[in-house]
A tleap script that builds the chain and sets N, CA, C and O, in Angstrom:
source leaprc.protein.ff14SB
mol = sequence {
  NMET ASP GLN GLU ILE LYS GLN LYS ILE GLU
  LYS GLN SER VAL LYS ILE ASP ALA ILE TYR
  LYS SER VAL GLU LYS THR ARG LYS TYR PHE
  GLN ILE THR LEU TRP ILE ILE ILE LEU LEU
  PHE VAL LEU PRO LEU VAL ALA LEU ILE PHE
  ILE VAL PRO SER PHE LEU SER SER TYR THR
  ASN ALA LEU GLY GLY CLEU
}
set mol.1.N position { 7.253 61.353 -81.363 }
set mol.1.CA position { 8.361 60.895 -80.581 }
set mol.1.C position { 9.250 62.046 -80.095 }
set mol.1.O position { 9.659 62.098 -78.935 }
set mol.2.N position { 9.526 62.948 -81.008 }
set mol.2.CA position { 10.391 64.113 -80.684 }
set mol.2.C position { 9.707 65.000 -79.649 }
set mol.2.O position { 10.356 65.481 -78.720 }
set mol.3.N position { 8.427 65.215 -79.799 }
set mol.3.CA position { 7.659 66.043 -78.883 }
set mol.3.C position { 7.674 65.390 -77.457 }
set mol.3.O position { 7.810 66.064 -76.436 }
set mol.4.N position { 7.531 64.100 -77.464 }
set mol.4.CA position { 7.510 63.348 -76.194 }
set mol.4.C position { 8.844 63.492 -75.425 }
set mol.4.O position { 8.859 63.637 -74.203 }
set mol.5.N position { 9.914 63.448 -76.146 }
set mol.5.CA position { 11.247 63.607 -75.525 }
set mol.5.C position { 11.402 65.016 -74.989 }
set mol.5.O position { 11.950 65.201 -73.902 }
set mol.6.N position { 10.943 65.995 -75.711 }
set mol.6.CA position { 11.015 67.396 -75.239 }
set mol.6.C position { 10.214 67.584 -73.948 }
set mol.6.O position { 10.661 68.281 -73.037 }
set mol.7.N position { 9.050 66.972 -73.868 }
set mol.7.CA position { 8.241 67.077 -72.656 }
set mol.7.C position { 8.935 66.412 -71.489 }
set mol.7.O position { 8.904 66.943 -70.379 }
set mol.8.N position { 9.552 65.284 -71.699 }
set mol.8.CA position { 10.281 64.578 -70.635 }
set mol.8.C position { 11.456 65.396 -70.154 }
set mol.8.O position { 11.738 65.453 -68.957 }
set mol.9.N position { 12.146 66.035 -71.097 }
set mol.9.CA position { 13.268 66.897 -70.723 }
set mol.9.C position { 12.803 68.084 -69.946 }
set mol.9.O position { 13.459 68.468 -68.978 }
set mol.10.N position { 11.695 68.691 -70.321 }
set mol.10.CA position { 11.148 69.834 -69.575 }
set mol.10.C position { 10.749 69.428 -68.170 }
set mol.10.O position { 11.012 70.156 -67.213 }
set mol.11.N position { 10.110 68.258 -68.037 }
set mol.11.CA position { 9.729 67.762 -66.713 }
set mol.11.C position { 10.955 67.515 -65.852 }
set mol.11.O position { 10.968 67.848 -64.667 }
set mol.12.N position { 11.979 66.934 -66.446 }
set mol.12.CA position { 13.194 66.704 -65.710 }
set mol.12.C position { 13.874 67.999 -65.286 }
set mol.12.O position { 14.434 68.083 -64.193 }
set mol.13.N position { 13.825 68.994 -66.138 }
set mol.13.CA position { 14.386 70.308 -65.827 }
set mol.13.C position { 13.667 70.914 -64.616 }
set mol.13.O position { 14.302 71.470 -63.720 }
set mol.14.N position { 12.336 70.799 -64.602 }
set mol.14.CA position { 11.578 71.340 -63.444 }
set mol.14.C position { 11.948 70.606 -62.176 }
set mol.14.O position { 12.130 71.224 -61.126 }
set mol.15.N position { 12.061 69.288 -62.266 }
set mol.15.CA position { 12.426 68.491 -61.095 }
set mol.15.C position { 13.824 68.790 -60.609 }
set mol.15.O position { 14.063 68.852 -59.403 }
set mol.16.N position { 14.756 68.978 -61.535 }
set mol.16.CA position { 16.125 69.305 -61.163 }
set mol.16.C position { 16.170 70.662 -60.478 }
set mol.16.O position { 16.905 70.834 -59.506 }
set mol.17.N position { 15.408 71.619 -60.957 }
set mol.17.CA position { 15.360 72.945 -60.303 }
set mol.17.C position { 14.796 72.823 -58.887 }
set mol.17.O position { 15.268 73.498 -57.972 }
set mol.18.N position { 13.797 71.974 -58.706 }
set mol.18.CA position { 13.223 71.783 -57.366 }
set mol.18.C position { 14.251 71.129 -56.440 }
set mol.18.O position { 14.363 71.490 -55.269 }
set mol.19.N position { 14.982 70.184 -56.968 }
set mol.19.CA position { 16.011 69.489 -56.171 }
set mol.19.C position { 17.107 70.504 -55.791 }
set mol.19.O position { 17.583 70.502 -54.656 }
set mol.20.N position { 17.499 71.352 -56.720 }
set mol.20.CA position { 18.529 72.350 -56.434 }
set mol.20.C position { 18.089 73.293 -55.312 }
set mol.20.O position { 18.866 73.596 -54.406 }
set mol.21.N position { 16.852 73.748 -55.378 }
set mol.21.CA position { 16.343 74.619 -54.339 }
set mol.21.C position { 16.348 73.918 -52.974 }
set mol.21.O position { 16.714 74.517 -51.963 }
set mol.22.N position { 15.950 72.680 -52.958 }
set mol.22.CA position { 15.939 71.910 -51.717 }
set mol.22.C position { 17.340 71.712 -51.181 }
set mol.22.O position { 17.561 71.810 -49.974 }
set mol.23.N position { 18.278 71.438 -52.047 }
set mol.23.CA position { 19.662 71.242 -51.626 }
set mol.23.C position { 20.252 72.527 -51.052 }
set mol.23.O position { 20.986 72.501 -50.065 }
set mol.24.N position { 19.920 73.651 -51.685 }
set mol.24.CA position { 20.421 74.948 -51.183 }
set mol.24.C position { 19.834 75.271 -49.828 }
set mol.24.O position { 20.541 75.815 -48.979 }
set mol.25.N position { 18.593 74.965 -49.590 }
set mol.25.CA position { 17.973 75.180 -48.279 }
set mol.25.C position { 18.661 74.291 -47.208 }
set mol.25.O position { 18.912 74.722 -46.083 }
set mol.26.N position { 18.941 73.082 -47.595 }
set mol.26.CA position { 19.615 72.140 -46.671 }
set mol.26.C position { 21.028 72.635 -46.362 }
set mol.26.O position { 21.475 72.587 -45.216 }
set mol.27.N position { 21.725 73.111 -47.398 }
set mol.27.CA position { 23.089 73.638 -47.204 }
set mol.27.C position { 23.099 74.827 -46.256 }
set mol.27.O position { 23.968 74.936 -45.391 }
set mol.28.N position { 22.127 75.718 -46.423 }
set mol.28.CA position { 22.026 76.879 -45.530 }
set mol.28.C position { 21.707 76.427 -44.088 }
set mol.28.O position { 22.251 76.974 -43.128 }
set mol.29.N position { 20.833 75.437 -43.951 }
set mol.29.CA position { 20.491 74.925 -42.640 }
set mol.29.C position { 21.751 74.378 -41.932 }
set mol.29.O position { 21.993 74.669 -40.761 }
set mol.30.N position { 22.534 73.592 -42.660 }
set mol.30.CA position { 23.753 73.036 -42.071 }
set mol.30.C position { 24.752 74.140 -41.738 }
set mol.30.O position { 25.447 74.053 -40.726 }
set mol.31.N position { 24.833 75.169 -42.565 }
set mol.31.CA position { 25.766 76.264 -42.315 }
set mol.31.C position { 25.342 77.009 -41.058 }
set mol.31.O position { 26.191 77.349 -40.234 }
set mol.32.N position { 24.059 77.269 -40.891 }
set mol.32.CA position { 23.588 77.938 -39.681 }
set mol.32.C position { 23.834 77.069 -38.461 }
set mol.32.O position { 24.229 77.569 -37.408 }
set mol.33.N position { 23.603 75.773 -38.596 }
set mol.33.CA position { 23.859 74.873 -37.470 }
set mol.33.C position { 25.337 74.883 -37.103 }
set mol.33.O position { 25.671 74.883 -35.919 }
set mol.34.N position { 26.221 74.893 -38.080 }
set mol.34.CA position { 27.647 74.957 -37.804 }
set mol.34.C position { 28.034 76.217 -37.025 }
set mol.34.O position { 28.804 76.149 -36.066 }
set mol.35.N position { 27.495 77.364 -37.443 }
set mol.35.CA position { 27.799 78.596 -36.762 }
set mol.35.C position { 27.249 78.592 -35.321 }
set mol.35.O position { 27.887 79.119 -34.409 }
set mol.36.N position { 26.073 77.999 -35.127 }
set mol.36.CA position { 25.513 77.930 -33.785 }
set mol.36.C position { 26.373 77.040 -32.888 }
set mol.36.O position { 26.579 77.359 -31.717 }
set mol.37.N position { 26.882 75.916 -33.435 }
set mol.37.CA position { 27.774 75.055 -32.670 }
set mol.37.C position { 29.032 75.794 -32.290 }
set mol.37.O position { 29.504 75.681 -31.159 }
set mol.38.N position { 29.582 76.551 -33.221 }
set mol.38.CA position { 30.786 77.291 -32.931 }
set mol.38.C position { 30.536 78.329 -31.843 }
set mol.38.O position { 31.356 78.490 -30.939 }
set mol.39.N position { 29.432 79.018 -31.922 }
set mol.39.CA position { 29.121 80.057 -30.935 }
set mol.39.C position { 28.838 79.462 -29.563 }
set mol.39.O position { 29.250 80.042 -28.558 }
set mol.40.N position { 28.158 78.340 -29.487 }
set mol.40.CA position { 27.736 77.807 -28.195 }
set mol.40.C position { 28.736 76.822 -27.614 }
set mol.40.O position { 28.640 76.516 -26.426 }
set mol.41.N position { 29.668 76.318 -28.364 }
set mol.41.CA position { 30.592 75.330 -27.804 }
set mol.41.C position { 32.041 75.752 -27.871 }
set mol.41.O position { 32.744 75.708 -26.862 }
set mol.42.N position { 32.501 76.161 -29.039 }
set mol.42.CA position { 33.913 76.472 -29.205 }
set mol.42.C position { 34.285 77.797 -28.507 }
set mol.42.O position { 35.302 77.864 -27.817 }
set mol.43.N position { 33.478 78.828 -28.682 }
set mol.43.CA position { 33.818 80.093 -28.057 }
set mol.43.C position { 33.889 80.026 -26.534 }
set mol.43.O position { 34.805 80.604 -25.949 }
set mol.44.N position { 32.954 79.341 -25.871 }
set mol.44.CA position { 33.113 79.168 -24.414 }
set mol.44.C position { 34.375 78.408 -24.040 }
set mol.44.O position { 34.990 78.719 -23.019 }
set mol.45.N position { 34.777 77.430 -24.824 }
set mol.45.CA position { 36.014 76.744 -24.513 }
set mol.45.C position { 37.226 77.682 -24.628 }
set mol.45.O position { 38.146 77.629 -23.812 }
set mol.46.N position { 37.209 78.516 -25.628 }
set mol.46.CA position { 38.309 79.466 -25.785 }
set mol.46.C position { 38.289 80.455 -24.637 }
set mol.46.O position { 39.350 80.828 -24.137 }
set mol.47.N position { 37.120 80.888 -24.207 }
set mol.47.CA position { 36.974 81.815 -23.078 }
set mol.47.C position { 37.514 81.168 -21.801 }
set mol.47.O position { 38.148 81.845 -20.991 }
set mol.48.N position { 37.270 79.862 -21.610 }
set mol.48.CA position { 37.747 79.165 -20.442 }
set mol.48.C position { 39.274 79.122 -20.372 }
set mol.48.O position { 39.849 79.106 -19.284 }
set mol.49.N position { 39.917 79.102 -21.516 }
set mol.49.CA position { 41.384 79.127 -21.520 }
set mol.49.C position { 41.916 80.371 -20.828 }
set mol.49.O position { 42.975 80.335 -20.202 }
set mol.50.N position { 41.185 81.466 -20.941 }
set mol.50.CA position { 41.626 82.707 -20.302 }
set mol.50.C position { 41.063 82.883 -18.904 }
set mol.50.O position { 41.701 83.526 -18.071 }
set mol.51.N position { 39.895 82.336 -18.619 }
set mol.51.CA position { 39.228 82.549 -17.347 }
set mol.51.C position { 39.784 81.645 -16.272 }
set mol.51.O position { 39.976 82.095 -15.143 }
set mol.52.N position { 40.052 80.376 -16.580 }
set mol.52.CA position { 40.529 79.403 -15.580 }
set mol.52.C position { 41.844 79.826 -14.961 }
set mol.52.O position { 41.943 79.788 -13.735 }
set mol.53.N position { 42.861 80.226 -15.706 }
set mol.53.CA position { 44.115 80.680 -15.052 }
set mol.53.C position { 43.898 81.883 -14.124 }
set mol.53.O position { 44.493 81.956 -13.049 }
set mol.54.N position { 43.057 82.809 -14.538 }
set mol.54.CA position { 42.755 83.962 -13.698 }
set mol.54.C position { 42.074 83.513 -12.396 }
set mol.54.O position { 42.421 83.979 -11.311 }
set mol.55.N position { 41.110 82.611 -12.522 }
set mol.55.CA position { 40.389 82.126 -11.343 }
set mol.55.C position { 41.352 81.370 -10.419 }
set mol.55.O position { 41.310 81.546 -9.201 }
set mol.56.N position { 42.228 80.519 -11.005 }
set mol.56.CA position { 43.163 79.765 -10.134 }
set mol.56.C position { 44.130 80.699 -9.417 }
set mol.56.O position { 44.484 80.473 -8.260 }
set mol.57.N position { 44.551 81.743 -10.110 }
set mol.57.CA position { 45.441 82.712 -9.496 }
set mol.57.C position { 44.749 83.406 -8.312 }
set mol.57.O position { 45.341 83.543 -7.241 }
set mol.58.N position { 43.528 83.830 -8.502 }
set mol.58.CA position { 42.781 84.479 -7.424 }
set mol.58.C position { 42.545 83.519 -6.257 }
set mol.58.O position { 42.637 83.900 -5.090 }
set mol.59.N position { 42.243 82.282 -6.597 }
set mol.59.CA position { 41.968 81.266 -5.584 }
set mol.59.C position { 43.200 80.954 -4.765 }
set mol.59.O position { 43.109 80.864 -3.541 }
set mol.60.N position { 44.344 80.787 -5.392 }
set mol.60.CA position { 45.577 80.504 -4.656 }
set mol.60.C position { 46.018 81.711 -3.814 }
set mol.60.O position { 46.562 81.548 -2.722 }
set mol.61.N position { 45.781 82.911 -4.328 }
set mol.61.CA position { 46.103 84.101 -3.543 }
set mol.61.C position { 45.207 84.200 -2.296 }
set mol.61.O position { 45.667 84.603 -1.228 }
set mol.62.N position { 43.945 83.833 -2.442 }
set mol.62.CA position { 43.025 83.844 -1.289 }
set mol.62.C position { 43.420 82.788 -0.272 }
set mol.62.O position { 43.318 83.022 0.932 }
set mol.63.N position { 43.857 81.658 -0.725 }
set mol.63.CA position { 44.294 80.604 0.229 }
set mol.63.C position { 45.599 80.978 0.890 }
set mol.63.O position { 45.834 80.614 2.042 }
set mol.64.N position { 46.440 81.688 0.196 }
set mol.64.CA position { 47.701 82.119 0.752 }
set mol.64.C position { 47.553 83.163 1.839 }
set mol.64.O position { 48.430 83.313 2.689 }
set mol.65.N position { 46.466 83.871 1.812 }
set mol.65.CA position { 46.213 84.925 2.772 }
set mol.65.C position { 45.699 84.384 4.096 }
set mol.65.O position { 45.659 85.117 5.084 }
set mol.66.N position { 45.306 83.120 4.134 }
set mol.66.CA position { 44.774 82.561 5.358 }
set mol.66.C position { 45.886 82.298 6.258 }
set mol.66.O position { 45.678 81.817 7.372 }
savepdb mol mol.pdb
quit
């Protein structure tokens, strides 16, 4: 009986280690996805905050010259 319990605990330990590795891979995947979203969506929005006023200024100056 005691030996049987030890074997079950060892099997559970192996399974828990496998689950931990899988969870860590998933966490890294989500972290990479988050950084990609930030780079491809948030940074262009921040850049537009600076580009749009400059563009509008140039555009109104060009129209004023007509």
